[in-house]
C-alpha positions in Angstrom: 26.9 -57.3 21.9 26.0 -54.8 19.4 28.3 -51.8 18.8 25.6 -49.5 20.5 25.5 -51.7 23.6 29.4 -51.7 23.9 29.2 -47.9 23.5 26.2 -47.6 26.1 28.7 -49.3 28.8 31.4 -46.5 28.3 30.9 -44.4 31.4 30.8 -40.3 31.3 30.9 -40.0 35.1 32.6 -42.1 37.9 35.5 -43.2 35.8 38.5 -45.2 37.3 40.8 -41.9 36.9 37.9 -39.6 38.5 37.5 -42.0 41.3 41.4 -42.0 42.2 41.1 -38.6 42.1 38.1 -37.7 44.2 39.3 -40.1 46.8 42.7 -38.5 47.1 41.4 -35.1 47.3 38.6 -35.7 49.8 41.1 -37.7 52.2 43.7 -34.8 52.0 40.8 -32.6 53.2 39.9 -30.9 50.1 35.8 -30.7 49.6 33.9 -30.2 46.3 30.7 -30.7 44.5 30.4 -33.3 41.7 29.3 -32.8 38.2 27.8 -29.5 38.4 25.3 -29.0 35.6 24.9 -25.5 36.3 28.5 -24.7 34.7 29.4 -24.8 31.2 30.8 -28.7 30.2 29.5 -29.8 33.9 32.6 -30.4 35.2 33.7 -33.3 37.0 34.9 -31.7 40.3 34.0 -28.2 41.2 35.8 -26.5 44.0 33.7 -23.3 45.2 36.1 -22.4 47.7 38.7 -22.1 45.3 36.4 -21.0 42.5 38.2 -24.0 40.4 36.4 -26.5 37.8 38.5 -29.9 37.5 37.6 -32.1 34.2 39.2 -35.6 34.5 39.8 -36.5 30.9 40.5 -39.9 29.1 43.5 -39.5 26.9 41.5 -41.7 24.1 38.1 -40.2 24.2 39.3 -36.1 24.4 42.3 -36.9 22.1 45.1 -36.2 24.4 48.0 -35.2 21.8 51.3 -36.7 21.9 50.0 -39.5 24.8 50.7 -43.1 24.4 47.1 -43.8 25.1 45.7 -41.9 22.4 45.7 -43.4 18.8 42.8 -43.2 16.2 41.6 -46.7 15.4 42.5 -48.6 12.4 38.4 -49.4 12.1 36.2 -46.6 10.9 39.1 -44.1 11.3 36.5 -41.3 9.9 33.8 -41.9 12.7 36.5 -41.6 15.4 38.4 -38.8 14.2 35.0 -37.1 13.9 33.6 -37.8 17.2 36.9 -37.3 19.1 37.3 -33.9 17.2 33.8 -32.9 18.5 34.8 -33.6 22.2 38.2 -31.7 21.7 35.8 -28.7 20.4 33.1 -29.1 23.0 36.0 -29.3 25.8 37.6 -26.0 24.6 34.3 -24.2 24.4 33.6 -25.2 27.9 37.0 -23.9 29.3 36.9 -20.7 27.6 33.2 -20.3 28.8 34.1 -21.1 32.6 37.4 -18.6 32.0 35.1 -16.0 30.8 32.8 -16.4 34.1 36.2 -15.9 36.4 36.6 -19.5 37.1 40.0 -21.5 37.1 40.4 -24.6 35.3 42.4 -27.7 35.6 42.1 -30.8 33.1 43.9 -33.7 34.6 44.4 -36.4 32.0 44.1 -40.1 32.7 47.8 -40.6 32.1 48.6 -38.3 35.0 46.5 -40.7 37.4 48.3 -43.5 36.2 52.1 -42.2 36.0 52.0 -40.1 39.3 51.8 -41.7 42.9 48.4 -40.2 44.3 50.2 -38.4 47.0 52.2 -36.6 44.2 49.4 -36.1 42.3 47.3 -34.2 44.9 50.8 -32.0 45.7 50.7 -31.0 42.4 46.9 -29.8 42.6 47.2 -28.5 46.1 50.4 -26.2 44.8 48.4 -25.2 41.7 45.1 -24.2 43.7 47.5 -21.9 45.8 48.8 -20.3 42.9 47.3 -17.4 40.4 47.2 -19.3 37.1 43.8 -19.4 35.7 44.0 -22.8 33.8 46.3 -25.7 33.3 46.5 -29.5 32.3 48.1 -32.1 34.3 49.6 -34.7 32.2 52.3 -37.9 32.6 54.4 -34.9 31.6 53.6 -33.0 34.5 51.7 -29.4 35.2 51.5 -27.4 32.0 50.4 -23.8 32.7 50.4 -22.8 28.8 47.4 -24.8 27.8 48.3 -25.8 24.1 45.6 -25.2 21.2 44.2 -28.6 20.7 42.3 -27.9 17.6 43.0 -30.2 14.7 45.2 -33.6 14.8 49.0 -33.3 15.2 51.0 -34.7 12.1 52.0 -38.1 14.4 48.1 -39.0 14.9 47.4 -38.0 11.2 49.5 -40.8 10.4 47.7 -43.4 12.2 44.8 -41.7 10.3 45.5 -42.5 6.6 
């Protein structure tokens, strides 16, 4: 298999973390739309009732800082650094646009879907939906309402890059 054939098999929608979250949300009575292209960034899950957009991000592909699932590969690190940094910039732009339009935004990282039991994951999301915070991130460390700026790679990740 060539590199382009391998990359073509990487899914951007209906990933395992996304399916886990969608199934649990639906089972708990939440109704939503998928991949609404009319919204910036084409959010994975959109709850119009709550005016909330949810992005389910893979830790590797979106460069989740300080996560055990993210490390710049040793093969062609310049390529991967540029690709992941472009993903980060695009994510930030989409989130800022949604917030500007009055939407609430939740980023659920892949590591959260692995670390929490599904019931706990839904409980955390339901609590956030009932709150007033406009944006938050859910990772294996829990819910963070102070979205950290992820522009650039942290010092630990730069070590891998050298």
